[in-house]
Every structure is written in structure tokens, then in C-alpha cells.
VEXMARTOR-290961 format. One record per atom (N, C-alpha, C, O): residue in one letter; x, y, z. Coordinates in steps of 0.1 Angstrom, whole numbers, padded with zeros to 4 digits, always signed. Example, Ala and Ser with C-alpha at 12.3 -4.5 7.8 and 13.67 -1.06 7.14 Angstrom:
% VEXMARTOR-290961
A+0132-0057+0078 A+0123-0045+0078 A+0132-0033+0078 A+0142-0033+0085 S+0128-0022+0071 S+0137-0011+0071 S+0129+0000+0079 S+0134+0011+0080 
END
This chain:
% VEXMARTOR-290961
M+0952+1348+0037 M+0950+1343+0050 M+0955+1353+0061 M+0966+1359+0059 S+0947+1355+0071 S+0951+1364+0082 S+0963+1359+0090 S+0966+1347+0089 A+0969+1368+0097 A+0981+1365+0104 A+0978+1353+0114 A+0987+1345+0116 S+0967+1354+0120 S+0963+1343+0130 S+0949+1338+0126 S+0939+1343+0131 P+0949+1328+0117 P+0935+1323+0112 P+0927+1317+0123 P+0932+1311+0132 R+0914+1320+0123 R+0905+1315+0133 R+0901+1301+0128 R+0893+1300+0119 V+0905+1291+0135 V+0903+1277+0131 V+0894+1270+0141 V+0895+1271+0153 A+0884+1263+0135 A+0875+1255+0143 A+0880+1241+0143 A+0882+1235+0132 L+0881+1235+0155 L+0885+1221+0156 L+0873+1212+0154 L+0864+1213+0163 F+0872+1204+0144 F+0862+1194+0142 F+0868+1181+0147 F+0875+1174+0140 A+0865+1178+0160 A+0871+1167+0167 A+0867+1154+0161 A+0875+1144+0162 T+0855+1153+0156 T+0848+1141+0152 T+0843+1133+0164 T+0849+1133+0175 C+0832+1126+0162 C+0825+1120+0174 C+0833+1109+0180 C+0833+1107+0192 I+0840+1101+0171 I+0847+1090+0177 I+0859+1094+0185 I+0863+1088+0195 N+0866+1105+0180 N+0877+1111+0188 N+0872+1117+0201 N+0878+1115+0212 D+0861+1124+0200 D+0855+1131+0212 D+0851+1120+0223 D+0853+1123+0235 M+0846+1109+0219 M+0842+1099+0228 M+0852+1089+0233 M+0852+1085+0244 M+0862+1086+0224 M+0871+1075+0226 M+0885+1078+0226 M+0894+1072+0232 F+0889+1088+0218 F+0903+1091+0216 F+0906+1106+0218 F+0911+1113+0208 P+0903+1112+0229 P+0904+1127+0231 P+0918+1132+0230 P+0920+1144+0227 D+0929+1123+0231 D+0942+1128+0230 D+0945+1133+0216 D+0954+1141+0214 T+0938+1127+0206 T+0940+1131+0192 T+0936+1146+0189 T+0944+1154+0185 P+0924+1150+0192 P+0921+1164+0190 P+0929+1173+0199 P+0932+1185+0195 K+0933+1169+0211 K+0942+1177+0219 K+0955+1179+0212 K+0961+1190+0212 A+0960+1169+0205 A+0972+1170+0198 A+0971+1180+0186 A+0980+1188+0183 V+0959+1180+0180 V+0957+1189+0169 V+0958+1204+0174 V+0964+1212+0167 V+0952+1206+0186 V+0953+1220+0191 V+0967+1224+0194 V+0971+1235+0191 T+0975+1214+0199 T+0989+1217+0202 T+0996+1221+0189 T+1004+1230+0189 I+0994+1213+0179 I+1001+1216+0166 I+0997+1229+0160 I+1006+1237+0157 L+0984+1232+0159 L+0979+1244+0153 L+0983+1256+0161 L+0986+1267+0155 E+0982+1256+0174 E+0987+1267+0182 E+1002+1270+0180 E+1006+1281+0180 R+1009+1259+0179 R+1024+1260+0177 R+1026+1267+0163 R+1036+1274+0162 M+1017+1265+0154 M+1018+1271+0141 M+1012+1285+0140 M+1012+1291+0129 G+1007+1290+0151 G+1003+1304+0152 G+0988+1306+0150 G+0983+1317+0148 C+0980+1295+0150 C+0966+1296+0147 C+0958+1298+0160 C+0963+1294+0171 T+0947+1305+0159 T+0937+1306+0170 T+0927+1295+0169 T+0920+1295+0159 V+0927+1285+0178 V+0918+1273+0177 V+0907+1274+0187 V+0909+1277+0198 E+0895+1271+0181 E+0883+1271+0190 E+0876+1257+0188 E+0877+1251+0177 F+0868+1253+0198 F+0861+1241+0198 F+0846+1244+0199 F+0841+1246+0210 P+0839+1244+0187 P+0825+1247+0188 P+0817+1236+0196 P+0817+1224+0191 M+0811+1239+0206 M+0805+1229+0215 M+0793+1223+0209 M+0789+1212+0213 A+0787+1229+0198 A+0775+1223+0192 A+0778+1212+0182 A+0769+1206+0177 Q+0791+1210+0179 Q+0794+1200+0169 Q+0790+1186+0174 Q+0790+1182+0185 T+0787+1177+0163 T+0784+1163+0166 T+0789+1155+0154 T+0799+1159+0147 C+0783+1144+0152 C+0788+1135+0141 C+0786+1141+0127 C+0776+1148+0125 C+0794+1137+0118 C+0793+1142+0104 C+0782+1134+0097 C+0777+1139+0086 G+0777+1123+0102 G+0766+1116+0096 G+0770+1105+0087 G+0761+1098+0081 Q+0783+1102+0085 Q+0787+1093+0074 Q+0782+1078+0077 Q+0780+1071+0068 M+0780+1075+0090 M+0776+1061+0093 M+0762+1059+0087 M+0759+1048+0081 F+0753+1069+0088 F+0740+1068+0082 F+0741+1068+0067 F+0735+1060+0060 T+0749+1077+0062 T+0750+1079+0047 T+0756+1066+0041 T+0750+1062+0031 N+0766+1061+0046 N+0773+1049+0040 N+0764+1037+0040 N+0765+1028+0032 T+0754+1037+0050 T+0745+1026+0051 T+0732+1028+0043 T+0724+1019+0042 G+0731+1040+0037 G+0719+1043+0029 G+0708+1050+0035 G+0697+1052+0029 Y+0710+1054+0048 Y+0699+1061+0055 Y+0700+1077+0054 Y+0704+1084+0063 Y+0698+1081+0042 Y+0700+1096+0039 Y+0692+1105+0047 Y+0697+1115+0052 D+0679+1102+0049 D+0671+1110+0057 D+0676+1112+0071 D+0675+1123+0077 S+0681+1101+0077 S+0687+1102+0090 S+0700+1110+0091 S+0703+1115+0102 A+0707+1111+0080 A+0719+1118+0080 A+0717+1133+0078 A+0726+1141+0082 V+0706+1138+0073 V+0704+1152+0070 V+0705+1161+0082 V+0711+1171+0082 P+0699+1156+0094 P+0701+1165+0106 P+0715+1167+0110 P+0719+1178+0115 A+0724+1158+0108 A+0738+1159+0111 A+0744+1170+0102 A+0753+1177+0106 V+0740+1171+0089 V+0745+1181+0080 V+0740+1195+0085 V+0748+1204+0085 R+0728+1196+0089 R+0723+1209+0094 R+0731+1213+0106 R+0734+1225+0108 S+0734+1204+0115 S+0741+1206+0127 S+0755+1211+0124 S+0760+1220+0130 Y+0761+1205+0114 Y+0775+1208+0110 Y+0776+1223+0105 Y+0785+1230+0110 V+0768+1226+0096 V+0769+1240+0090 V+0766+1251+0100 V+0771+1262+0100 K+0757+1248+0110 K+0754+1257+0120 K+0765+1258+0130 K+0769+1269+0134 A+0771+1247+0134 A+0781+1247+0145 A+0794+1254+0140 A+0801+1260+0147 F+0797+1253+0127 F+0810+1258+0121 F+0808+1270+0113 F+0817+1274+0106 E+0797+1277+0114 E+0795+1289+0107 E+0804+1300+0112 E+0806+1302+0124 G+0810+1308+0103 G+0818+1320+0107 G+0833+1317+0109 G+0840+1327+0111 Y+0838+1305+0108 Y+0852+1303+0110 Y+0859+1304+0097 Y+0854+1301+0087 D+0872+1307+0098 D+0880+1308+0086 D+0883+1294+0080 D+0882+1292+0068 Y+0886+1285+0089 Y+0888+1271+0085 Y+0882+1261+0095 Y+0880+1264+0107 I+0879+1249+0090 I+0874+1238+0098 I+0884+1227+0096 I+0886+1222+0085 V+0890+1222+0107 V+0901+1212+0106 V+0898+1200+0114 V+0894+1201+0126 A+0899+1188+0108 A+0896+1175+0114 A+0908+1166+0113 A+0914+1165+0103 P+0911+1159+0124 P+0921+1148+0124 P+0916+1135+0118 P+0917+1125+0124 S+0909+1136+0106 S+0903+1125+0100 S+0900+1127+0086 S+0891+1135+0083 G+0907+1120+0077 G+0904+1121+0063 G+0890+1116+0060 G+0884+1120+0050 S+0886+1106+0068 S+0873+1100+0066 S+0862+1110+0068 S+0853+1112+0060 C+0862+1117+0079 C+0852+1127+0083 C+0853+1139+0074 C+0842+1145+0070 A+0865+1144+0072 A+0866+1156+0063 A+0861+1152+0049 A+0854+1160+0042 G+0864+1140+0044 G+0859+1136+0031 G+0844+1134+0031 G+0838+1137+0021 S+0839+1129+0042 S+0824+1128+0042 S+0817+1142+0041 S+0808+1143+0034 V+0823+1152+0048 V+0817+1165+0047 V+0817+1170+0033 V+0808+1175+0028 R+0829+1169+0027 R+0831+1175+0013 R+0824+1167+0003 R+0819+1173-0007 H+0823+1154+0004 H+0817+1146-0007 H+0802+1142-0004 H+0794+1142-0014 Q+0799+1140+0008 Q+0785+1135+0011 Q+0775+1146+0015 Q+0764+1145+0011 H+0780+1156+0022 H+0771+1167+0026 H+0764+1174+0014 H+0752+1177+0015 P+0771+1178+0004 P+0764+1184-0008 P+0753+1174-0013 P+0742+1179-0017 M+0756+1162-0014 M+0746+1152-0019 M+0734+1151-0010 M+0723+1151-0015 L+0737+1151+0003 L+0726+1150+0013 L+0717+1163+0013 L+0705+1162+0014 A+0724+1175+0011 A+0716+1187+0011 A+0707+1187-0001 A+0696+1192+0000 R+0712+1182-0012 R+0703+1182-0024 R+0692+1171-0023 R+0682+1172-0028 H+0696+1160-0016 H+0685+1150-0013 H+0674+1156-0005 H+0662+1153-0007 A+0678+1165+0004 A+0667+1172+0013 A+0660+1183+0005 A+0649+1187+0010 K+0664+1187-0007 K+0658+1197-0015 K+0656+1210-0007 K+0645+1216-0008 D+0666+1214+0000 D+0666+1226+0008 D+0676+1235+0002 D+0688+1234+0004 S+0672+1246-0004 S+0681+1255-0011 S+0690+1262-0001 S+0701+1265-0004 G+0684+1266+0011 G+0692+1272+0021 G+0703+1264+0026 G+0715+1268+0028 L+0700+1251+0028 L+0710+1241+0033 L+0720+1239+0022 L+0732+1238+0025 I+0716+1238+0010 I+0725+1236-0002 I+0736+1247-0002 I+0748+1244-0003 A+0731+1259-0001 A+0740+1271-0001 A+0750+1271+0011 A+0762+1273+0009 A+0745+1267+0023 A+0753+1267+0035 A+0764+1256+0034 A+0775+1258+0038 V+0760+1244+0029 V+0769+1233+0027 V+0780+1236+0017 V+0791+1234+0019 D+0775+1242+0005 D+0785+1245-0005 D+0796+1254+0000 D+0807+1254-0005 Q+0792+1263+0009 Q+0802+1272+0015 Q+0811+1266+0025 Q+0823+1268+0026 A+0804+1257+0034 A+0812+1251+0044 A+0822+1241+0039 A+0833+1240+0045 V+0819+1234+0028 V+0829+1224+0024 V+0842+1230+0019 V+0852+1224+0019 T+0841+1243+0014 T+0853+1249+0009 T+0863+1253+0021 T+0874+1256+0019 R+0858+1252+0033 R+0866+1256+0045 R+0870+1244+0053 R+0876+1245+0064 T+0866+1232+0049 T+0868+1220+0056 T+0880+1212+0051 T+0882+1209+0040 Y+0889+1209+0061 Y+0902+1203+0057 Y+0905+1191+0067 Y+0902+1192+0079 D+0911+1181+0061 D+0919+1171+0070 D+0931+1179+0075 D+0936+1188+0069 L+0936+1175+0087 L+0947+1181+0093 L+0959+1182+0084 L+0966+1193+0083 T+0962+1171+0077 T+0974+1171+0068 T+0972+1181+0057 T+0982+1187+0053 E+0960+1182+0051 E+0958+1192+0040 E+0960+1206+0045 E+0966+1214+0039 F+0955+1209+0057 F+0956+1222+0063 F+0970+1226+0065 F+0974+1237+0062 L+0978+1217+0071 L+0992+1220+0073 L+1000+1222+0060 L+1007+1232+0059 V+0998+1213+0051 V+1006+1214+0039 V+1001+1224+0029 V+1009+1231+0023 D+0988+1225+0027 D+0983+1233+0016 D+0980+1247+0021 D+0982+1257+0013 V+0975+1249+0033 V+0971+1262+0038 V+0982+1269+0045 V+0986+1280+0042 L+0988+1262+0055 L+0999+1268+0063 L+1012+1267+0056 L+1022+1274+0059 K+1013+1258+0046 K+1025+1257+0038 K+1037+1252+0046 K+1048+1257+0045 V+1034+1242+0055 V+1045+1236+0063 V+1045+1221+0062 V+1034+1215+0061 T+1056+1215+0063 T+1057+1201+0065 T+1065+1198+0078 T+1063+1187+0084 D+1074+1207+0082 D+1081+1205+0094 D+1074+1213+0105 D+1074+1225+0105 V+1067+1206+0114 V+1060+1213+0125 V+1067+1213+0138 V+1061+1216+0149 G+1080+1210+0138 G+1088+1210+0150 G+1087+1198+0158 G+1090+1198+0170 A+1083+1187+0152 A+1080+1174+0160 A+1093+1166+0161 A+1103+1167+0153 Y+1093+1158+0172 Y+1105+1149+0175 Y+1099+1136+0180 Y+1091+1136+0190 F+1102+1125+0173 F+1096+1112+0177 F+1107+1101+0173 F+1106+1096+0162 P+1116+1098+0182 P+1127+1089+0179 P+1123+1074+0179 P+1127+1066+0188 H+1114+1070+0170 H+1109+1056+0169 H+1108+1051+0155 H+1107+1059+0146 K+1106+1038+0154 K+1104+1032+0141 K+1088+1031+0139 K+1082+1025+0147 V+1083+1036+0128 V+1069+1036+0125 V+1066+1031+0111 V+1075+1032+0103 T+1054+1026+0109 T+1049+1024+0096 T+1036+1030+0094 T+1028+1031+0104 Y+1032+1034+0082 Y+1020+1042+0080 Y+1010+1035+0071 Y+1014+1030+0060 H+0998+1034+0076 H+0987+1029+0068 H+0978+1040+0063 H+0972+1047+0070 P+0978+1042+0049 P+0969+1052+0043 P+0955+1047+0043 P+0952+1038+0035 T+0946+1053+0051 T+0933+1048+0052 T+0925+1050+0039 T+0927+1060+0032 C+0915+1042+0037 C+0908+1042+0024 C+0901+1055+0021 C+0903+1061+0010 H+0893+1060+0031 H+0886+1073+0028 H+0895+1085+0027 H+0892+1094+0019 S+0906+1084+0034 S+0916+1096+0033 S+0922+1096+0019 S+0924+1107+0014 V+0924+1085+0013 V+0931+1084+0000 V+0920+1086-0011 V+0922+1093-0020 R+0909+1079-0010 R+0900+1078-0021 R+0889+1089-0021 R+0883+1092-0031 V+0886+1094-0009 V+0875+1104-0008 V+0881+1118-0005 V+0879+1127-0012 A+0889+1119+0006 A+0895+1132+0009 A+0907+1135+0000 A+0910+1146-0002 K+0913+1124-0005 K+0924+1126-0015 K+0936+1133-0009 K+0940+1143-0014 V+0940+1129+0003 V+0951+1136+0010 V+0965+1133+0003 V+0974+1140+0006 G+0965+1123-0005 G+0977+1121-0013 G+0989+1117-0004 G+0988+1110+0006 D+1001+1123-0007 D+1013+1120+0001 D+1015+1130+0012 D+1026+1130+0018 R+1005+1139+0015 R+1007+1149+0026 R+1011+1142+0039 R+1020+1147+0046 P+1004+1132+0043 P+1008+1126+0056 P+1022+1121+0056 P+1029+1123+0066 M+1027+1115+0045 M+1041+1111+0045 M+1051+1122+0045 M+1061+1121+0051 Q+1047+1133+0038 Q+1056+1145+0038 Q+1058+1150+0053 Q+1069+1153+0057 L+1047+1150+0060 L+1048+1154+0074 L+1056+1144+0083 L+1064+1148+0091 L+1053+1132+0081 L+1060+1121+0089 L+1075+1122+0086 L+1083+1121+0096 Q+1079+1123+0074 Q+1093+1123+0070 Q+1100+1135+0075 Q+1113+1136+0074 S+1093+1146+0079 S+1099+1158+0084 S+1101+1158+0099 S+1107+1167+0105 V+1096+1147+0106 V+1098+1146+0120 V+1112+1142+0124 V+1117+1132+0118 R+1118+1149+0133 R+1132+1146+0137 R+1132+1133+0145 R+1123+1130+0153 G+1142+1124+0142 G+1144+1112+0150 G+1136+1100+0145 G+1138+1089+0150 I+1126+1102+0136 I+1117+1091+0132 I+1124+1083+0121 I+1132+1087+0114 Q+1120+1070+0121 Q+1123+1061+0110 Q+1110+1055+0104 Q+1103+1048+0111 V+1107+1059+0092 V+1095+1055+0086 V+1097+1043+0077 V+1105+1043+0068 L+1091+1031+0080 L+1093+1019+0073 L+1081+1016+0064 L+1070+1019+0067 D+1085+1011+0052 D+1074+1008+0042 D+1065+0997+0047 D+1070+0987+0052 L+1052+0999+0045 L+1042+0989+0048 L+1038+0981+0036 L+1033+0987+0026 P+1041+0968+0035 P+1036+0960+0024 P+1021+0961+0021 P+1013+0961+0031 D+1017+0962+0009 D+1003+0963+0005 D+0996+0974+0013 D+0985+0972+0017 A+1003+0985+0014 A+0998+0996+0022 A+0984+1001+0017 A+0976+1006+0024 D+0982+1000+0004 D+0969+1005-0002 D+0957+0996+0000 D+0946+0999-0005 Q+0959+0984+0006 Q+0948+0975+0009 Q+0941+0979+0021 Q+0947+0983+0031 C+0927+0978+0021 C+0918+0982+0032 C+0921+0973+0044 C+0925+0962+0043 C+0920+0980+0056 C+0922+0972+0068 C+0910+0964+0072 C+0911+0956+0081 G+0899+0967+0066 G+0887+0959+0068 G+0877+0965+0078 G+0866+0959+0081 F+0880+0977+0083 F+0871+0983+0092 F+0858+0988+0085 F+0847+0981+0086 G+0859+0999+0078 G+0847+1003+0070 G+0835+1007+0077 G+0824+1007+0072 G+0836+1010+0090 G+0824+1015+0098 G+0814+1004+0099 G+0817+0994+0105 T+0802+1006+0094 T+0792+0996+0095 T+0794+0984+0087 T+0788+0973+0089 F+0804+0984+0078 F+0808+0972+0070 F+0813+0962+0080 F+0810+0950+0079 S+0821+0966+0090 S+0826+0956+0100 S+0815+0950+0109 S+0817+0939+0114 V+0804+0957+0110 V+0793+0952+0118 V+0785+0942+0110 V+0781+0932+0115 K+0783+0945+0097 K+0775+0937+0089 K+0783+0925+0083 K+0777+0914+0080 N+0796+0926+0083 N+0804+0916+0077 N+0816+0913+0086 N+0828+0915+0082 P+0814+0909+0098 P+0825+0908+0108 P+0836+0898+0104 P+0848+0901+0107 D+0832+0887+0098 D+0843+0877+0095 D+0852+0882+0084 D+0864+0880+0085 V+0846+0889+0074 V+0854+0895+0063 V+0863+0906+0069 V+0875+0907+0066 S+0857+0914+0078 S+0864+0925+0084 S+0877+0920+0092 S+0887+0925+0090 V+0875+0909+0100 V+0886+0904+0107 V+0896+0898+0098 V+0908+0899+0101 A+0892+0891+0087 A+0902+0885+0078 A+0910+0896+0072 A+0923+0894+0070 M+0904+0907+0067 M+0911+0918+0061 M+0921+0924+0071 M+0932+0928+0068 G+0916+0926+0083 G+0924+0932+0094 G+0936+0924+0097 G+0946+0929+0100 S+0934+0911+0097 S+0945+0901+0101 S+0956+0902+0090 S+0967+0901+0093 D+0952+0904+0077 D+0962+0906+0067 D+0970+0918+0069 D+0982+0919+0068 K+0963+0929+0073 K+0969+0942+0076 K+0979+0941+0087 K+0990+0946+0087 V+0975+0934+0098 V+0983+0932+0110 V+0996+0924+0106 V+1007+0927+0111 R+0994+0914+0098 R+1006+0906+0094 R+1016+0914+0087 R+1028+0913+0089 H+1011+0923+0078 H+1020+0932+0071 H+1027+0942+0081 H+1039+0945+0079 V+1019+0947+0090 V+1025+0957+0100 V+1036+0950+0108 V+1047+0956+0110 L+1034+0938+0112 L+1044+0931+0120 L+1056+0928+0112 L+1067+0927+0118 S+1054+0926+0099 S+1066+0923+0091 S+1076+0934+0090 S+1087+0932+0086 T+1071+0946+0093 T+1080+0958+0091 T+1090+0960+0102 T+1101+0966+0101 G+1087+0954+0114 G+1095+0956+0126 G+1093+0970+0132 G+1101+0974+0140 A+1082+0976+0129 A+1079+0989+0135 A+1075+0989+0149 A+1070+0978+0154 E+1078+0999+0156 E+1073+1000+0170 E+1058+1006+0171 E+1051+1003+0180 Y+1055+1014+0160 Y+1042+1020+0160 Y+1035+1019+0146 Y+1042+1019+0136 I+1022+1017+0146 I+1014+1018+0134 I+1007+1031+0134 I+1000+1034+0144 V+1009+1039+0123 V+1003+1052+0123 V+0992+1053+0112 V+0994+1048+0101 T+0981+1060+0115 T+0971+1064+0105 T+0967+1078+0109 T+0970+1083+0119 G+0959+1083+0099 G+0953+1096+0102 G+0938+1095+0105 G+0931+1105+0106 D+0933+1083+0108 D+0919+1080+0111 D+0919+1070+0123 D+0923+1059+0122 N+0913+1075+0134 N+0913+1066+0146 N+0903+1054+0145 N+0905+1044+0152 A+0893+1055+0136 A+0884+1044+0134 A+0892+1032+0129 A+0891+1020+0134 C+0900+1034+0118 C+0908+1023+0113 C+0919+1019+0122 C+0922+1007+0124 L+0924+1029+0129 L+0935+1026+0139 L+0930+1017+0150 L+0937+1008+0155 M+0917+1020+0154 M+0911+1012+0165 M+0910+0997+0160 M+0912+0988+0168 H+0906+0995+0148 H+0904+0981+0142 H+0918+0974+0142 H+0919+0963+0147 I+0928+0981+0136 I+0941+0975+0136 I+0947+0972+0149 I+0952+0962+0152 G+0945+0983+0158 G+0950+0981+0172 G+0944+0970+0180 G+0950+0964+0187 G+0931+0968+0177 G+0924+0958+0184 G+0929+0944+0180 G+0930+0935+0189 L+0932+0942+0168 L+0937+0929+0163 L+0951+0927+0168 L+0955+0916+0171 L+0959+0938+0168 L+0972+0937+0174 L+0972+0933+0189 L+0980+0924+0193 H+0962+0939+0196 H+0961+0936+0210 H+0957+0921+0212 H+0962+0915+0222 R+0948+0916+0204 R+0944+0902+0205 R+0956+0892+0204 R+0956+0882+0210 Q+0966+0897+0196 Q+0978+0888+0193 Q+0989+0891+0203 Q+1000+0885+0202 N+0986+0900+0213 N+0997+0905+0222 N+1009+0910+0215 N+1020+0908+0219 A+1007+0916+0203 A+1018+0921+0195 A+1024+0934+0202 A+1017+0941+0208 P+1037+0936+0200 P+1043+0947+0206 P+1041+0961+0199 P+1045+0971+0205 V+1035+0960+0187 V+1033+0973+0180 V+1022+0981+0186 V+1011+0976+0189 K+1024+0994+0188 K+1014+1003+0194 K+1007+1011+0183 K+1014+1016+0174 P+0994+1013+0184 P+0987+1022+0174 P+0989+1037+0179 P+0988+1039+0191 I+0990+1045+0169 I+0991+1060+0173 I+0986+1068+0161 I+0989+1065+0149 H+0979+1079+0164 H+0974+1088+0153 H+0985+1097+0149 H+0994+1101+0157 L+0985+1100+0136 L+0996+1109+0131 L+0997+1122+0139 L+1008+1127+0141 A+0985+1128+0143 A+0985+1141+0150 A+0993+1140+0163 A+1000+1149+0167 Q+0993+1128+0170 Q+1000+1127+0182 Q+1015+1127+0180 Q+1023+1131+0189 I+1020+1121+0169 I+1034+1122+0165 I+1038+1136+0162 I+1048+1141+0167 L+1030+1143+0154 L+1033+1157+0151 L+1033+1166+0163 L+1039+1177+0162 A+1025+1163+0173 A+1025+1171+0185 A+1037+1169+0194 A+1040+1177+0203 A+1043+1157+0193 A+1054+1154+0202 A+1067+1162+0199 A+1070+1165+0188 T+1073+1166+0210 T+1086+1173+0209 T+1096+1167+0219 T+1092+1158+0227 E+1108+1172+0219 E+1118+1166+0228 E+1114+1167+0242 E+1117+1159+0251 G+1107+1178+0246 G+1103+1180+0259 G+1090+1174+0263 G+1085+1174+0274 A+1083+1169+0253 A+1069+1164+0255 A+1067+1152+0246 A+1059+1153+0236 L+1073+1141+0248 L+1071+1129+0240 L+1058+1122+0244 L+1053+1124+0255 V+1053+1114+0234 V+1041+1107+0236 V+1043+1096+0247 V+1034+1089+0250 
END
């Protein structure tokens, strides 16, 4: 790895449109770690909404856009295990569905450079302490796609436990889905709300001030249900905690 790796920020479409503080936090962290971070303006959705719903042909243009937008960077980093997992797991499948040998080659190369933020910090930069300070009680929900598709493992927890001042509380039934699931929540709203309500009940039982995830889509679902109950627990993305310092708290 070069002394200052050239990193492309894959903000993800949901963060770009609804949660811009999260990709901003990623830039803060990576620059603190000595990386040169760029934001390719041509980036758009990874296409997983189409893919997960079975619309493969509609997802292929997003794959083409991805490989073109992120060509030439040392690494591609996303604050989303779901989107990073989609690129690595679904893009090769979609390129082969398209029967395009050029796209297949480009995708196979791009996926080797695509990382969730936690993977990049722990596996590539070899750090767990990023100089963060967050004097609050938090509980962490490991989102389904980050665990089962991106396979981030315990990396988020390693990073959280290295934050100065933090108290990380165990979340009961942490491995259970929050019920969001993207288009699943649209097609099955009652089931989605029921699953989310179970998650919220467990979150509230911890006594945490914040619920933390590495995916804002799931965090939006959990946070929305907390808001409906006027619950005091605040949703926050892991990157925003890691970006916080004594002089710049969230």
C-alpha cells in the first residue's frame, strides 16, 4: 500500500440523498488516517434494490456505472456493509447475467478494491483506534447484509470498543433482523413493523443513549420506530462516532 492511498468514497445513494453527515464523517476518519479521499461525481446507486427484487436487467446499468465511476482508484470505501456486499456479491452475478465479457472483467477487478468502512480500517489500514472520543452509552445492531453478505464480522465492535469514553451495551437478540430489508418493507409493511418493534423493544431494554449501525437504511427503520414511540434513544451511524473527537463531538 502506498504511503497515502488514493481512496474513492462510495457514499451510497441513500446517504447522498438523506444522510450526508455519514459520508462526511468517513472523509474525516480517512483523512485523519492519512488517506487521500476523492468523491467521484459520476457515482450512483449500486443497484441492489432492483437485484433483490429480481429485476436483473434493470440493475445492470448501475453495475456499468459503478465500474466506470470508480476506475483507477486504489480502494473504494463505503459506509455500508449492505452496499459493499451488494457490489462484491451481486455485481459479478449481474455482469454474467448480461453476458458481457468486458463488464465481467471490469467487475471482477472492481470488487477486489471495494470495502465496507470497517473492513478498510481494520484489514487494510490495520487500525482499530482511530482517535475517536464519544462519552455515551451505546448499543450496536449488526445489520443483516453486513454480517451475512459483506461478512464484516466483529470489526465494527473492535472499532467501537476502541473509542475513548464510550460504554457499549449488549443488545439482546442482536442477530435478529430489524425488518427493513429494502423493498421487503414496502411489500410486507406489517411484518416489517412487527420485526422493527421487536428490535426497538430490545434497544430500549439496554438503557443506551444511542443505537448504532453501519447501515443507514436499517438505522432509518429503527430510528423511525423509536421516533413514533417518542423514545429517548438516538440513532447514529458508526462512522459518525468514529469521526467524533473531544474537540468535535457529534
